[in-house]
N, C-alpha and C positions, 0 to 999 in steps of 0.2 A: 536388039542389043540393050542390055541394062546400062543405065547411066553410071559413069565412072568419073570421079573427080580427076580432072586433067591438070589443072594448075591453080594456084592461089597466089594472091599478091599480098606481100607483107610490106607495110609502109615503114620506112626507115629514114634516119637523118643522113646516113651515108650507106648507100646500097652495097657498095663493094666491101666495106668494113663488116657490115652485118652478114653478108653472104659468106665471107671468109671465116667469120667467127664460127658459124655452124659447120662449114666445110672442115675447118681445122679440128673441131671436136670429133667429127665423124671420120676424120682421116680419109676424106673423099677427094675425088678429082676437083681441080680448081673450078670455081664457078665461072660461067661464061657470059659475056654481054649478049643480050637478046633484045634488039631494038633499044628502047630506053631503059630496059630492066637489066639487072644482074641475076641470071638464072642459076638456081641450084637444083640440078636434076636429082630425082629420088627414085625409089623402087616403083615398079609397076607403071612407069611413064609419068608419074606425078612430078610436076616442077613447082618449086617455090620461087616466085619471081619477086625480088626485092626492088622496091621503087622509092627513090628519094625526091621525086618531082611532083607527086600528086598532092601531098599535103605538107604543110609546114611542120617542122619538128614538134612544136608545141601542140599540134592537132593530132598527133599519132595516138591512135586507140590501141592499147596493149592487147595482144593476142596470146593464145596458148597453142603451141605446136608440140605434139607428142610423137615420139619415134619409138616403135617397137624394134628392139635389137636383140641379138643373141646374147647368151651369157658371156661369151668371149668378147663380143663387141662392147658390152657393158663394161667389162673389166678394163678394156683399152680406153674407153671414153672416161670412165671414172679416174683412171690414171692420168689422163690429160687434164681433167678438171683439177685434180690435186696438184699436178706439176705446175699449172698456171696459177695456183693459189686463188682460184675463183670461188666466190661464195656459192654454196649450194644448199639445198634444203630437201628434206624427206617428204614434205607435204606442200600442197599449193598454199599460197598466201604467206610464203616465207616462214613456215613453221618447221621445226626440227632442223635448226641451223647446223651445217656441217655433218649431217646424218643422211643415210639412205633409208628407204622404206623396204619392207618385205611383204607387200600386199599380194594377195592371191598366190602366195608361194614363190613369188619372183623378187626382183629387186628393181628399185626405181630411184630417180633423183631429179631435181629441178634446178636449172640455172637460168639466169637472166642474160639475154643478149645485150649488146651495147645500147639498145633503145629501151630495154626493160621488158621485152617480150619474154614470156615464160617458155623455156624449152625443157621438155620432159623426155627422159630416156627411161624406158621400162622393158623388162624382159618377159612379162606376161601381160597379155592384153586384158584390159579391164572394161572394155566397151560392151554394150548390149549385143546379144546374139540374135540373129534372125530366126 
């Protein structure tokens, strides 16, 4: 069996708030407690486990999470971002304020979660191919 990413842990100052932030943007089922974590199930069995007990808030190292979504899902997410008046960017590093990108013939945007982790939504994968 080929290795498959099963879960990742995202450090947060408030695991419930952070998990709900992502869940709300994705309009997904409510995150659930899983031991000391708040788990946000994803596609293919991947789970994002939010943890607010491992490091102190000032020790959080910012991460980047990218979600490949359909055009319809992107429209809905973009609508929720605008509805909530969240700052968003077309490029990493907070470039292209309140703009989306059109890389690789798709669309994408970045928002920051409550702890500053970069959350990217894109409609065309830009990753390397095997």
